[in-house]
N, C-alpha and C positions, 0 to 999 in steps of 0.2 A: 753787687756782682764782681766789681773789682778784686775784691778781695779772694775769689775764686778763682780769677787768672793771674792773680800776682804770687801764688803759692799756696800754703794750707791755710784756712779761713778759721777763725776761733768758733764761729757761729754760721750756721746758714738757716735763714728765715724759712717757714712752711712755704709762703708765696713762693720764694725762688725756687725751693724743691719742686714744688709743682710744675714751674716753668721748664725747669731742667727736665723732669720726667715727660712734659709734654714735648718738648722739642727731641728728646731722644727717643720717643715711643717706647717707654719703659715704665715698670712699676717703681713705686719706691723700695719695696723689698729686693729690686734688684740692685739698687746703689748704696743702700744702708748694710753693713755687715756687722754684725754682732761681734764684739770684742771682749767678752766677759773677763779675760785674763789681765786686762788694762786696768780695770778698775779695783781700787783698793777695797781689802775686805773691812767691813765697819769694826771698830774699835768698841768692845763693850764697856758701858761707864761704870766707873768705880763708884763703891757704895756712898761716900760723900756726896757725890753729884747727881746720882740717881733718886727720883721720888716716885715712888708708887702712886698710881691713882688713887684719890680718895686720902692720901695721907696728908695732914696739915703741912704748910711751908710756911717760912719767916715770911711776914709781910712789914714792907717798909713805910711809914706814914710818907704821904705826901706833903711837899712844903706849901704852906699857904698863900702862895706868891701866884697861884694859878699855873704855873709853867712846871711841866714835867722834868725829870732829869734826865741825862743822857744815858744810854744802858751802861752797864758794868763789864 
């Protein structure tokens, strides 16, 4: 809760939001305002990155050490 008082918090937990609404006597819809203009539009994937459902993908064999490799 200290992040709420010190400035603009990065996140607000749902439990904290419930407490705030109970103290203020309001609903969540009165506190949260949609700002769709601040959300960036999704960038369409290029053909080299996109794989349709059901199309085969390249499969890399796993090493025999039993450990997986980190993501690329």
